[in-house]
N, C-alpha and C positions, 0 to 999 in steps of 0.2 A: 239381750236384744239391744240394749243401749250401746254396747261395745260394737256390735255389727253395724249399727247405724253410723257410729263414728268412723269406723273403718271404711265403710262405703263412701261416706262423705269425703274422707281424706283421699281415697283413690280418685274420686271424681274431681276433686280440687287439683290433684297432681296432673291428671290427664288434661284438664282445662288449661293449666299453666303451661303445658308443653304444646299447646295448640291443638292437640288431639289428632293432628295430621301425621302422615308418615314422614320419617326423616327425609331430608333432601337427598336426591340421588347424587353420588360423588361424580364430579366432572373430571374427565380425563385431561391431563395437562397438554398444553400445546406442544407439538413436535415441530422442530425447525431444523432445516438442513441447508447449508450453502453448498451448491454443486460447482460453481465457478465464480471467480478464479480460485485455484487452490491456495491454501495458506502459504504465504511467502512466494506466491507466483510473481513472475516478472512481466511487466508491460513496458512498452516504449511510447505509448500514446498518452495524451493528457486526460483521457477519460477511459473508463472501463465499465462493462456491463457486469453487475453482480446478480446472480440468479440462484434459485434453489427451489425447495419444496416445503410445504407447510401443511399440518393437519391440526385442526379441521380445515377443510378447504375454504371455509368462510372467515378464517382468521385475517386480521389486519397485520401487515408487515411494514415496518419502517426501517429504512437504511440510512444511517447517519441523520436520523430525525426526520427524514422526508418519506412520505408514503410511497410504497412500491406498488407496482401493478400486480394484482393477484387474480389468477384465473384457473379454476379447477385444481387448486392446490399447488400450482406452480406460480412462482413470483419472480420478478426481475426489476432492476433499477439501474439506470445509467448514472454514474457518479464521476466527478473529476478527482484526479489524483495529483499530488505534488511530487516533485523529484524526491527520491528516497523512499523510505518505508512509510506506508500509510496504514493506519488501523481503521478498519471499517466495521462499525458495530451494527448488528441486525437484531431487531426486536420483533417478536410476534405475539399477539394477544387475541383472545377470543372470549368475550363475556367474563364469566366467573372462573374460567379455567386458569390454572397457573400459567403465566406467560413464559416464553422461552427467549433467552438472550444468548447470542454468540457473536464472535468477531472473527474476521479474517484479515491477514496482513498482506498488503499488495505493495510490491517494490516497483517503483517507476524508475527506469534507467534512462538517463538522458546522456547521450554521447555527443562529443564534439569532434570536429574534423581537424586533423593536424594540418596546420597551414604550410604552404610552400615557403621555406626559409632560405633555400639555396641562393647564394650570392649576397645575402644580407650581412651587415656588420653584426658583431656580437650584441651591441645595444639594441639595434633594430630587431634582432631575433628574439631577445628577451621581451621586448615590448609586444611583439606579435604573439608570443606565447601567452603572456599575461592577458592580452585582449581575448584570447581563445580559452581562458580559464585553465591553462596548463602550466606545469612547472618545467623549467629547463635545466639540464645538466650540461653545461658548456665545457667541452673538452678541446683544448688547443693542441694540435699536432705540430711539433717542431720539424720543419723540413730540412734542417741542417744548415750548413755553412752558406749555401746560396740564398736561402731565405733571409739571412742576416745581411748579406751584401745587397740584395735587391730591395729590401725594405718593404714598406706597405703594411696595411693593417690586415689582420686575419678576417676571413669571411667564411660563411657557412658553406661547407662542401656537401654535407649529407646529414640526415636525421634518422633516428630510430625510435619509434616507428616512422616510416617515410610519409611524405606529404600525401594527404587524401585518406589516410587511415582513420577509422572511427575508434575513439578511446573515451574512457570515462573522464568527466571533468576532474581536474586536479592531478591527472596522470603526469608522469615525468617523461619528457622527450629528451633523448640524448642528442646533443648538437655537436657535430664534428666541425671544428674551425681550423683553418690553415691559411697561410699567406698565398699559397698556390694550390689549387685543387687538382 
């Protein structure tokens, strides 16, 4: 009898130490998805809307540390992007559930317009290209014997790509120079 009293007391003590309640129900982890823009998507604007879905619908979503709009499990945030590749981190959390973290890379392309260089000297063409954040490959065409007789300095006759074309900053523009175009 003494043994059963001790056993019963030990069981009661163990149940009391555990709280006697049922174990906590496991909480499903947060599910997060970015639907736009696609990873390594290209934009030409200074800002982009990042959007997606989240479960549970009551989760909180932050994009680059700023709270996003969440409605019915859909979320969105407008962010600014710098030229080049931008990494956009997205975090979703909901109470005791394991949070979800993902990232998307957005490439902002900034283009420049090739300036009209026809008629400029080599130095002026180089300066105009530098101002436009472009490189120049100056190529002088020798017009032969008459160019030597007539003299004068070479000037820009044509460019490739031509004036008005949209190119990436740092692109090389081939500049054709001659004394007579």
